[in-house]
Structure formats: structure tokens, C-alpha cells
C-alpha positions as a printed Julia matrix, in Angstrom:
231×3 Matrix{Float64}:
 -45.05  73.64  144.8
 -48.2   73.38  142.73
 -46.41  70.57  140.23
 -45.61  68.61  143.0
 -49.57  67.93  143.99
 -50.16  67.29  140.18
 -47.65  64.8   140.07
 -48.79  63.32  143.6
 -52.87  63.35  141.75
 -51.97  60.79  139.24
 -49.43  58.85  142.07
 -50.05  55.26  141.92
 -48.67  53.94  145.11
 -49.05  50.45  144.61
 -46.69  48.86  142.32
 -46.79  45.24  141.49
 -44.77  43.22  143.06
 -43.04  41.51  139.92
 -42.16  44.94  138.89
 -40.12  45.58  142.47
 -37.2   48.35  141.58
 -34.21  46.52  141.61
 -32.13  49.95  142.56
 -33.81  50.21  145.8
 -30.98  52.47  148.08
 -28.46  52.04  145.62
 -30.11  54.48  142.36
 -28.83  58.03  143.69
 -29.59  61.08  142.15
 -26.32  62.92  140.64
 -26.78  66.58  142.65
 -27.72  65.78  146.09
 -26.83  61.71  146.72
 -29.95  61.02  148.52
 -31.89  57.83  147.34
 -34.11  58.22  143.74
 -37.52  57.1   144.01
 -39.38  54.31  141.53
 -42.59  55.98  141.54
 -45.54  54.97  139.39
 -48.41  57.26  138.3
 -51.94  56.05  136.39
 -53.1   58.51  133.23
 -56.46  57.26  131.79
 -55.79  53.72  131.0
 -51.69  54.2   130.54
 -49.63  53.55  133.99
 -45.59  53.92  133.53
 -43.06  54.1   136.54
 -40.38  57.05  136.56
 -36.81  56.64  138.41
 -37.87  60.65  140.72
 -35.55  62.13  143.7
 -37.23  61.0   146.63
 -35.87  64.3   148.32
 -36.59  66.67  145.9
 -40.56  65.34  145.95
 -40.31  65.91  149.77
 -39.65  69.7   148.97
 -36.08  68.81  150.74
 -33.78  69.71  147.27
 -33.64  71.73  144.89
 -33.05  68.99  142.41
 -36.11  69.14  140.56
 -38.87  66.41  140.09
 -37.84  65.45  136.47
 -37.87  61.84  135.79
 -36.36  59.49  133.92
 -38.97  56.41  132.42
 -38.41  53.13  134.92
 -38.14  51.2   132.03
 -35.48  52.7   129.98
 -33.42  52.91  132.88
 -33.98  48.88  133.66
 -33.65  48.09  130.08
 -30.17  50.14  129.7
 -28.65  48.55  132.79
 -29.57  44.98  131.89
 -28.5   45.27  128.92
 -25.22  46.88  130.0
 -24.84  43.8   132.09
 -25.18  40.99  128.44
 -21.87  42.81  127.28
 -19.12  40.64  129.28
 -16.35  41.05  128.0
 -17.22  45.43  128.98
 -18.32  44.69  132.58
 -15.28  41.44  133.05
 -12.62  44.45  132.02
 -14.36  46.61  134.86
 -15.05  44.53  137.24
 -11.55  42.61  136.93
  -9.48  46.03  136.16
  -7.84  44.28  133.24
  -8.27  47.63  131.67
  -6.52  49.75  133.85
  -2.72  50.4   133.81
  -0.32  47.95  135.47
  -1.39  47.08  138.78
  -0.34  48.77  141.99
   0.79  45.83  143.79
   3.66  45.11  140.94
   4.63  48.65  140.74
   5.22  48.18  144.78
   6.83  45.15  144.06
   9.18  46.44  141.24
  10.3   50.03  144.23
  10.64  46.56  147.26
  12.95  44.79  145.14
  14.73  48.3   144.3
  15.38  49.47  147.84
  16.53  45.94  148.57
  19.21  46.09  145.83
  20.44  49.13  147.52
  20.48  47.62  151.16
  22.74  45.16  150.05
  24.86  47.09  148.51
  25.21  49.43  151.82
  25.39  45.87  153.64
  28.28  45.28  151.33
  30.06  48.05  152.06
  30.23  48.05  155.72
  30.69  43.79  155.47
  33.54  43.43  158.1
  33.47  47.22  159.14
  32.76  47.49  163.64
  32.41  51.24  162.6
  30.27  52.21  159.42
  30.35  56.05  158.87
  27.48  57.88  160.11
  25.76  58.86  156.89
  25.6   55.21  155.85
  24.59  54.03  158.78
  21.84  56.87  158.61
  21.04  55.42  154.8
  20.97  52.33  155.48
  18.64  52.65  157.99
  16.64  54.73  156.07
  15.9   52.22  153.57
  15.28  49.51  155.74
  11.95  51.73  157.05
  10.87  52.34  153.48
  11.45  48.14  152.83
   8.53  47.38  155.8
   7.01  50.62  155.05
   6.45  49.35  151.41
   5.94  45.33  152.63
   2.84  46.84  154.68
   1.75  48.53  151.69
   1.68  45.35  149.25
  -0.1   43.19  152.19
  -2.66  46.28  152.18
  -3.22  45.83  148.6
  -3.17  42.24  148.72
  -5.49  42.77  151.05
  -8.17  45.2   149.14
  -7.52  42.92  145.98
  -9.44  39.67  147.88
 -11.99  42.18  148.92
 -12.77  42.75  145.61
 -12.78  39.36  144.47
 -16.68  39.09  144.83
 -17.86  41.25  142.34
 -16.55  39.45  139.69
 -18.11  36.46  141.18
 -21.44  37.65  141.9
 -21.24  38.34  137.76
 -20.54  35.0   136.9
 -23.65  33.52  139.1
 -25.54  36.51  137.41
 -24.88  35.65  134.18
 -25.04  31.59  134.06
 -28.32  32.49  135.49
 -30.18  34.98  134.07
 -28.29  34.31  130.47
 -30.18  36.92  128.84
 -31.66  40.19  131.8
 -34.25  41.28  130.4
 -37.84  43.52  132.07
 -39.78  40.21  132.4
 -37.45  38.25  134.66
 -39.08  35.8   137.54
 -36.86  35.78  140.02
 -35.89  39.74  140.14
 -35.08  39.35  144.07
 -32.07  36.78  143.14
 -31.58  39.98  140.28
 -31.82  42.26  142.85
 -29.58  40.6   145.31
 -26.53  39.75  142.33
 -26.8   43.65  141.76
 -25.97  44.57  145.36
 -23.31  41.95  145.25
 -21.2   44.35  141.92
 -22.7   47.41  142.92
 -21.62  50.23  145.49
 -24.15  52.8   143.71
 -25.29  54.25  140.1
 -25.52  57.55  139.98
 -28.2   58.77  138.22
 -28.22  61.93  135.94
 -31.75  63.3   135.11
 -30.25  66.26  132.98
 -28.48  64.89  130.53
 -29.7   62.02  131.0
 -27.21  59.32  131.99
 -25.88  57.54  135.3
 -22.58  56.43  136.5
 -22.39  52.93  138.04
 -19.32  52.14  140.94
 -18.85  49.26  141.25
 -17.34  47.03  144.26
 -14.17  46.85  143.13
 -13.96  50.69  143.02
 -14.15  50.78  139.41
 -16.68  53.28  137.28
 -18.63  52.78  134.36
 -20.73  55.63  132.37
 -23.69  55.31  130.5
 -25.7   57.83  128.08
 -29.45  57.31  128.13
 -31.16  57.98  123.92
 -33.92  59.28  125.73
 -34.79  62.69  127.28
 -35.94  63.64  131.3
 -39.56  63.6   131.14
 -40.61  66.79  132.98
 -43.19  66.87  136.14
 -45.42  68.85  134.33
 -46.1   65.73  132.14
 -45.18  62.54  134.4
């Protein structure tokens, strides 16, 4: 508790709007899953902001009150966004293994081929054997199941298109993201269109970006976490 009180004494609650947290609600503690807060502290003539587990600050978790400098975290994240090839590959899944839809379509073609073979076997036979009839029914059931799965995967694929579109919009509007961005509210909006959550690992330190298309990308920070007593 003493460490938290010491931190609180140096806390500067009011931060300029231009320095607003770009990651409010999406930067989460990797240990407890609760939001990481951007807290600004003033010491003598200096002022710095840190990302700290909000639950730990309120004594509702044991994650610890060590933090990551906010400017280091933001610069790292925005720097990643300038790596077009890397981000586009993650958002489009081009580096992933062959798509699930392609695999399902291949299996569907195989099942349909087997169905055609059985249909040729019973062509003109008014009373096909039970074994052949059961096998054909099973194949037709699998065919229907595969068709439903393909439609579902295609729907998912369409639903995950916006993150890639948001990134293209971001790169057009913010060609060189830096800490000094005039329209931070717009940047914040575009980030949320791409990112589901960011799991912040203070102890390592680093973070894992979970995009809205289901892909994730891990980043390690070179700076060390800042202990609570030094904040």
C-alpha cells in the first residue's frame, strides 16, 4: 500500500487533450485482463506518463504497479504501423497457410465425386443395396455440412475486411505516424477499427496486438519496465 500511496502523491490527474491515450479500453494487462491506464506523474520540473494496470492501482489485483513509459509504447506501436508489408500480411493473412475455405472446397469436391460414383452404380437400379444407400446418404449429409461451413467461412472473411480497409485509410491520412499528431481522435478511431485488443506484458516488457481479423502480432520493447517506486 505504501508504494501505491507514494505513486499517488506524484500523480497528475489532468493531462492535455493532445496527449490523450490512443489505447483506452483496448490496452489490457496480460496478467489479469483489465485495462491498462495511462497515468501522468510530475516530479519537480519533469512530467511523464506510464501505462499501468488499473486494477493493481486500485488493489483489486496483484499484477504490481510497475509501468511502461507511455511515449515508448506509443512510438513502438505507431512505428509498427509504418511497416506496410508486415501489417498488410497480418491483416490479409497472406503469410498464413492455405485458407480454410480452399480446404473445405477441396473436400467438398472429393465428396461430390464420391456421390457421383455411387449414383452411377445405382443408375437404373430400383432397389440398390442398403449398404450403398447408407453410404450415399452419409456422403450427401457431409456435402450439405461442407456447403454450410463454406458459406460461414466466406461470411467471416467478408466481416474481417474492414480492418484492412481501416489500415489503408490510416496510411493515407497519416503517412508518417509520430507522437505529434494533430488529429489524434481520428487516429484513435482507425486503430480501433483494426485492433480488438493489445495485451501489454509489463514484466518482459512487450505487447501482443490482436487484430479484428483474428490474427495476432507480438512486439518486444527494448526499454525496461519502470518499478512503482521510481515512477
